[in-house]
N, C-alpha and C positions, 0 to 999 in steps of 0.2 A: 240233264235236268237237275234242278236244285230242290231238294225236299228237306223240310224241317219238321220237327215234332212240336205241336202246340196243344193247348188244352182249352176245351170249351166246357164250362160247367163241370170242371174237375174230371172230364173225360179226355184221354189222350188221343189225338188224331194226327194224320199225316197230311201236311199241306205242301203244295208245290208253289215255289216262288216264280211268278211270271211277271216280268217288268213290262210286258206288252199288254197285259190286261189292265184296262182302265179302272175296273171295279173288282172287288174280291167276291168270290163265289163260294157257295157251300151247297152240298147236295141235301135233299129233303131227308134222305136216310140218315145222314149224320145228325141233322137237327132232331130227328126222332130219337136216335141213340143218346144224344146229349140231353134229352128231355127239355128242349127249348122250342118245340114246335108250336106251343101255345103263344109264344111271343112273336110269331111271324105276323107282320102287318101286311095283309093281302091287298091293301089299297095301292101298293107299289108293284103292280103287275106290268113290268116293263119288258120290252123285247130286247134281247141281247144278240149281238152279232159276233160270230167267231169263225174259226177256220172251217168248222163243220156245218156252218149255216146259221140261220136265225132260230132262236128259241125264246119262248115266253117264260119269264120268271114267275114263280109262285108268289113271291112277296119279298119283304126285307126284314132283317133283324136289326133293330136300331139300338145302338149303344149297348151291345153285349160285350162282356169282358173276355178278351182273348189273352191267354197267359202264355208267354214265351220265356223259358228259363226263369220261372218264378216271378216274372213281372207282368202285371195285369194292365191291359190297354183297352179302353172303350172303343169299339170299332163298329162299322156298319157292314153287314154281310147280305148279299143277294142270294136268296134261296132258289135253287134250280131243281127241276124234276130229276128223278134218278136216271131216266133214260137219256137226258141231255148232258149229265155230268157224271162220268164214271169215277172221277177222283173224289176224295173226301173233301178237299178244299183247294181253292186256287187263291193265293195271296197276291193281289194286284198292286199296281203302282200307287193306289190311293192310300194304302196303309204305309207304304214306304215313304211317301211324301209327308203324310201326317206326322209320323214319328221319326222321320229323317233316318231311315235305315240305310246302311252302307253294305254293298255287296263287294267283298274284298277279293280281288283277282291277283293280288301281288304274290309272286313267287310260287304260285300253284297253277298247274295246268288243269285242263278240263277233266281228264280221265282220273287223275289221282284224287282230286277233290270230290268227284262224284262217287268214287269207290269208298272214300273215308266217310262220307256223309251217310251212305247206305248201311255201313257197318256200325258206326257209333250211335249210341242212344241219343245223345245231345251233342251234335257236331259243332254247333255254332257257339260263339262267344258274345257276351253282352258287355260292351264297353261303356262305362259311366263317364260322361263328360261333365265338366263343372261349370256352372253359372253361365250358360249360353243365353244371351238375351234374345230369345226366340218366342214366337207366339204360335200355338198349335193351330193347324189348319183344320177347319171342319171337314170331316171325311167325305161328305157328299153334299152337293148343293141341290135343294129341292125348291127351286123358285116357283114352280107351277103348282105346288101343293101347300096348303095351310098347315104348317108344322109349329104353330105358336105354342101348342100345349106340350111340345117336346123340349127337353133341355139340350142345349148345344153341347157338343163334346168338349169345347173350350171351357164352358162354365162348369161342367161336371168334373173335369180334370182339376180346375182351380179349387173347387169345393173340397175335393178329396185331399188336396194338399194341406187342408187345415188340420190333418192329423198330426202335424208337427207340434201343435199345442195340445198336450194330452188332457188338460183340464178344461178345454174350450167348451165342450158340450155339457160339462157338469154345472156350469153357472149359466142360467138362462139369459140374463142380461149381457154377460160377457160374450156369449155366442153372437148376439145381435151386434154388439160393439165391434167385435173382430171382423164380422162379415160386412160391415158398413163400408161403402166406398166413398161416402161423402163426409167431409169434415163436420158439417152440421149434424149429420146423423150420429157421428161418433160423440160429439159434444152432448147431444141429447141423451144418448144411452149412458154416457159416463155420469151425467147428472142424475139420471134415474137410479143407477146402481148405488151411487154415493148416498143419495137421499134415503132410499129404502134400507140400505145397510145401516145407516145412522139411526133410523127409526127402529130397526130391529134391535140394535144394541141398547137404545133407550128403553124399549119395552122390557127387554130381558133384565136390565139393571133394576128397573122398578119392581119387577116380580121378585128378584133376588132380595131386595131390601124389605119386602113385606114380611111382617112378623105376626105371630099370634101367641097367646098365653095359655099354657097348659096348667090347669088347676087339678091337683091331686091331693087327696086326703090319705096320709100315711100313718097307720097305727104303729106305735112303738112300745117297748117294755118299760121305758122310763123317759122322763122329760127333764131337761135342765131347767131349774127354777129361775124365774126372772131375778135380776139383781136388784133387790129392794134396798133402798138407801133411806135411813131415818135420820132426820136432823131436828134439833130444837128450833123453834121459829126464830129466836134471837141468839146471837153469838156469845152471850154472857153466862153460859152454863159453865162455871169455873169453881175451883176451890179457893175461895176468897181469903181465908185466914192466912194461908202460906204466902199468897201474893202480897197482902197488906203488911205482913211482918217484914218482907223484903223491902217494901216501899218505905216503912217507918225507919228501917236501918239506914236508908240513903237520904231520906228527906226530913226525918224527924217527925214529931207529932204534928198532925194537922186534922182538921175536921173531916169526918167521914164523907161528907158531900164532896169535898175537894178531892179526897183520895179516889172516890168513885168517878169523878170527872176525869181525873188523870187516867184511870183505867179505861174509860170510854174513849179517850184520845188514843190510847195504846191499841185498843181493838180496831179502831178506824184506821190507824196507821198500818195495820197488818193487811188491810184490804177487805175487811168484813163490813157489811151493811147492817143497820139496825141499832147502832149506838146513839143515834139522834144528836150528833154534835152540831147539826145545822141550827140548833137553837142557840148556840153560843155565838157571841159577836167576835169580831176579829181581834180585839184587844185581849179578850179573855182566852181565845185560842192561842195567842202569842204567849200568854202567861202559862197556859197548860203545856205548851211546847217546851218552855224553859224547865218546868218541873219534870217533864218526861226525860229530857236530856240529862238532868242531874240524877234521876233514878236509873237511867240506862248506864251512865258512867262510861266505862271502857268497853262495854259489851256492844256487839254489832246489832243491827236491826234483826237479823235472822236469829241471833242468840236470844234476843228478847222474846221473839216469837216462840222459840223452843221452851223458854222458861215459863211463859204464860200458858201455852196450849199443850205442849208435849208433856211437861212435868206436872203442871197444876191444873190442866183441863179436866173435864169429867171423863170418866172411864166407862167401860162396858157395864160394870155392876151398878153404876149410878143411873144408867138409862133403862136397862131391862130388868124385869122382875122374873118372868117365867116364859119359857119357850117350849112348845110341843110340836112334834111331828106325828100327826095322827094321835095315837094314845101314848106315844113314847115321849118321855121328858128329856129335853136336851139342856145342856149348859149353854146359855145364850152366847157366852164369850167364845165358845168353840165354833159357832157358825156365823158369827159377825166379827168384822174387823174394822178398825178406824180408817177414816178417809176425810177429805175436805171437799166441800162444794163451793163453787164460784160465788163469792160475795155472801155466802150463807154462814160458813163457819165449820166447826168440827162435826162430823157425822159418823154413822156406823152403817156398813153395807154387808149384805148377805154374801157369803163366800161363793166363788164360782163353781165349786165342786158339789154343791147341794142339788140333789135330784129328787123329783117326786116319782116314786115307783109304784104307786097304786092310784086308784081313781078317787077323785073328789074328797068326800068326808073321811074316807079311810086313811088318807095320807095328807090331809090339809095341815098347813102351818098355822099355829095359834101363838100369838105373841102378846104379852102383857107388859106395859111400861109403868115405871114408877113416876112419882111427882117430880117435875123438873123445876128446880129452884133457880130463879133469876132475880136477884135483888136489885139489879140496875134498872130493870124495866117493869113498869106496872106495879102490881101489888106483890111482887116477889115470886109468882108462880106463872109458868107458861101455859096459856089456855089452849094452845094448838101445837100439833106435831106435823112436820113437813115430810111427805113421802115422795120419793123420786123412783120412777120405774126405769131403771138404767140398764146397762149392759156390762160386759166384762172390761171395758176400757176404764181408765182411771178418771178421766174427766167427767165432771158433773156440772151441767149448766144451770141456768136460772129457772128454766121451764122446759117442758111441762112438769107440773108438780101437783100434788094433792094435799090439802090441809085436813088433818084428822083432829076432830074436836074432842075435848075431854069428856069422859063418861059416855061415849057413844060406842055402840057395837057396829063394827065395820066389816063387811064381807066382800072380799075381792075374788073375782073369778077371772082366770086368764085363758086366752086362746093364743096359740103360737102359729106364726106364719114364717115360712122360709121363702125369700124372694131371690131369684136368680135371673138377672137380666143379661142381655148380650153385651159383650165388651164394647161394641161400637155405638151403644145407646148413648146419645148426648144428654139424656136426662138423669144420668147417674155418673158416678166417678169410681175409679180404682185407686186413687191416691190414699195414702195412709191417713191423712188428716180428715178424710171423709168416711172412714170405716166404722166409727162409733156413732152412737146416738147423739152425744154431746161434743165429740172431738172437734168438729169444725167450728162450732160456736165458741168454745173456749179458746181454740187456737187463734181465731181471728181477733178475739178480744185481747189476748195477750200480745199478739203482734202489733196491734194498734197502740197498746200501752208502751211497748218497746219503742215503736217509731216516734211517739210523742215525748217520752221521758227517758228513754234509753235505760230502762230498768224493769223489774218484774216484781210480783208479789211473793212473799216468802213461802207460802204454803204450797206453791207449785215449783219452786226454784229447783229442787232436787228430785222431783217426781216425773218431770217430762223431759225427754231427751233433747228437744230443740231449745231448751232454756239453759243448757249447760254453757257456762261462761258469761251469762247475763247477770249483772249485779242486782241485788235486792234494792228496791226503792227506799230512799231515806224517808223517815216518818213525815217530815214537812211536805215532801212532794205529794204523797198520797193524801194527807189531810187537806192541804190547800186546794187540791184539784179533785177532791173525792166526788163532788157532784157530777163533774164531767166524766169521771171514770165509771161511776156506777150507772149513769144514764146512757152511756155509749151504746150498749146493745139495743136499748129501747128506741133511741132517736134515730140511729143510723141504720140499723138492720144489717144482717149478714146473709149473703146469698150462699147458702150451703146446699150442695147437691147430696142426695142420699147415696149410700154405697150400692154398687151394682149387685153385690151378694151380701145379704144381711138377714138377721133373724129379728123379727118384730113380735113383741108380746103385748097384745091388746088387753086392756084391763077394764072390767066392768065392776062398778062399786055400788054396793047397797049398804045404807046406813040407817040406824034407828037409835033411839034413846035406850040406854041400858037401865031398865027400871030397877034392877037389883044389883047394883054395882058393888064390887068388893072395895071397901075403903082403902085397901092397900095398893091398888093400881089406879093409874090415871087414864091410860089409853088402852084400847083393845082392838086387835086386828086378827082376822082369820082369812087365809088366802090359799087357793089351790087351783089346779087345772080340773075342769069337769071330766074330761076324758084324756086318756094317754094317746093322743094323736096330734098331728099338726098338719097344716095346709101348706102345700108347696105350690108356689106360683113361679112357673118357669117360662121365660120368654124364649121362643124358638123360631127359627126361620120356617116360613110356610113351604119353602121349596127344599125338598130333600135332594140327595145326590141323584137318584133315578129321576125324580121330578125335574131337576135342573137340566139333566141331559135331554129329557123329553121336551122341555120348554125351549131349550136352545135349538134343538132340531126343528121344532115347529116354527119358531121365529125365523130362523135362517132359511128354512124350506119355503115358508110363505112369502117372505119379502125378497130373498136373494136367490133361492134355489140351490142351496149349498148342503152338502152331506159329508160324511166321513170320506167317501170315495173322492170327493172334490179335493179335500185336503191332501189325500194320498197322491192324487194326480198332480196337484200343484207342487208338492215337494219333489215328486219324481221329475217334473219338468225343470224345477230349480236345480236339482242335482245334475241333470244332463247339461243345462246351460252353464253351470259352474265348471263342469268337466271340460266343455269345449273351450271356455275362456282360458283355463289353466293349460290345456293342451296346446293352444295357440301360442301362449307365452313360452312354453317349453320348445315348441317348434322354432321360434325365433332366437332363442337364447341357448338352450342346452341340449335337449334330446328330442327325438321323435318317439312319441309314446304309442305303443301298440295297444289297441283296445277293441274287443268285440269283433264286429263284422266290418270295421272301417278299413283298416289297411293290413291287418295281420293275416298272413298266409297260414293255412292249416299245418304246414310243415315246420313253421317257426314257433319257438316257445313264446308264451304270452309275456313273460317277464324280460324279453330281449330288448335292450336299449341300443341305440345307435349314437355315435359321436356327433358332435355339432357339425363337423365338416360333411359327414355322410348325410346328415339331415338336410343341410343346405343343398347338396347335390341333388337329392331326391326332389326337393322343392323346385329346383331349376327345371328338372325333367317335366314335372307336372305343369309348371307354368308354360314351358315350351309347347307341350301338348295342347294346353288350353288355347294358346295364342294361334296355333295352326288351325285349330277348330273354328276359331272366329273368322278365319280367312275363307272358310269353305261352307257354304250353305248346301247341305246334302238334300235339297228338295228336288229329287229326280235329277241329280247331277247338274244343278243350276249354280253357277259361280258368280261371285261379285264382280269379276273383271268383265264378264259378258253375260249379263242376266238374260239376254234373249236367246242364247245358245243352249239347246237342250239335246242331250244324248239319250236315246232310247234303245232298248234291246228287244228285237222282235224274234230272235232265234238264238239258240245256244251257240251256234257257230260264229256269232259275232265276236267271240273272244279272240279270234285269230285275225280279225279285220283291223283296219287302221284306227277305227274307233277304239277297239280294245287296246291297241298300243298307246293311244293317247291317254287312256285311263291309267295304264300301268305307269306311264311317265309322270302323271300327276301324283300318283301315290308314292312313287319313289322320291319325288321332290319334297312332298309334304311330310313324309313319315320316315325319313332316312335315319333319324335318331332313335326310332323305336322299332327294332326288328320284331315283327309280329310272328315270325316263324318260330322264335324261341318261346315255347309255351311257359317255361318256368319264369322267365323274366316278365312275360306278360302278366302272369298271375301275381307276381310280386309287386309290380307297379300299379296294377289296376285293382280295385276292390273286388272281393269275392262276391259271387252272385248266389252263393248257397243260401238255403233257408228261404224258400218261397213262401208267399203269403196268399191266402185266399180272399183277403179283404180288399176293398176298393183302395185302401190307402197304400197298397203295394205299388201303385204307380209312381210313388215317390221313393227314391232311394235315399234314406236318411243318413247320408255320409257326413264326415266332418266338414265337407265343402258345401253342404246344404244344396244338393243337386236339385235342379228345377225340372229337368227333362231327361229321361233315360234314353240313350241312343243305342241302336243295335247294329251289330256287324255280322253278316252271314258270309262265311268263307266259301268261295266257289272254286 
């Protein structure tokens, strides 16, 4: 008799192989020991006929997993009473047909094989055959009973083979896509997956781009004071006597009105507004141009600018009378420095290192200005002073500005804001020309001047880095086109974006008439921060790193059914796929790679390589084995040459009959190149069967050849 050890529900039992039995039997005692008696379907109470007579079965176990040598097979077992079946199990021809088992009689006689099987724990060998185009046979036909609610063994086996795709059950839609047998179904599920994945990405992107503004009030010990710039309203605040003496030396004696008109022409040629030369006709302007050229002589236009404004322009002591910081008296020339404003003229600005270190009245800045003498304009005195609330950058634009009236008390209160916007915000800029309050405005005005006349104004020539190498405009170019030059910012307008990170000082002005003015000063200003604090406006993403991970998981989980495990499984499958492709290339060209449970024998080192010739020989053996297998359908010894001829074994003594001789001849012809008696060669050629699995997926041997059906050989 042939006995093998099998497992039911992880319980090892002893089964007798009987090719004469049409169905496989199991005793009720074994079912109870294996704890599967609850799965017995008692509707199948059939009567079985055997050598000992007829017996009535208790029922059947449908699609239970029978494990042989670590390989699980769904089978159907008939449960018999204990008194009718003394053995644990009888494996009939139904299992052999379904899984194409081979009973090997080659080179072994009956006595030797029986003795070896009884002594060894696992006497049989499982041979893995590659890519056999076969269809599993349903283990039992139940035509007379409604079994529509049961899954067929064929469908169960095919479903379990989906474990090849490790990530398949991680993505809901992909599971349906891979399990679809219709092209229309696959197209439908592909469309659903792509559509909802795109929608998930769109939603996630929108959430990432959402921002909010955090407003924080931050108290500090000191605050940098705003850059206050003070300019006379008209650009003719000069030391006239020195200028007129130089003019007399070049032009000789002329009337004062003519000398003043020449000076107006010079001021306009430097790019300053307010000289009112628009009152002159073209012929008189031509005459003034000739006088100016004679006065200039060999000096350049920039040298004339230096002579008039740098040497003989007004200075700090001409503008300021007294400066206080709280109750401390300051030298005004220590905290103010000269500068130039666009189209305005020479001005003085508060230094950048001036800070307010106490609150409001305690540390306020009080500034008193002298009378500003301007003989070219009006009655000789300037009625207004221009104030710019600027920043640390050199450029000063035309506006915003504040006019301070004479003999008025003016109280300025500042509040400071720090604005920090995100870099990708399209409503601000990180370019250098946008960083200051007036930088963009002045830059675009100068660039347009350069584009039109290929020159620039003298007071910015050596102050701005982007004007290096640009010549100073000739006096006639500026004067003849001054209306166009001075009105360009007003008519055209400049689209200047604010800086993404900037400091803004807002100013609140309160003015009243000074009823008890000191006759020694003309203008009076008091300025301070009310509190030593500033407001920070910071644009931030609504989604933080933990929030983004949560949102991403929610979006992908809702619309796609994806998780971190999905990604891990996907990359795992990708690595296995790439390994197989690389291994196949090495098979064909260089080496046979040994890896894992595929072809490496435990006695061989993992890092062993074979030469190309050895690899090709091994492939020939495998191909020969596969080709012989296709010639033989081991469905109960049913051959392609004569599908109607069937050989059955009714008794163990058949091995000595003519039928046994025929089987031995067939095996000798078909397997003469593979001596199965040599166990070492058998283990080297065939994959190892070690490492059993308790999962349903164990029905598939995931070998490099992508084995579809595992075939078993029991040696007799």
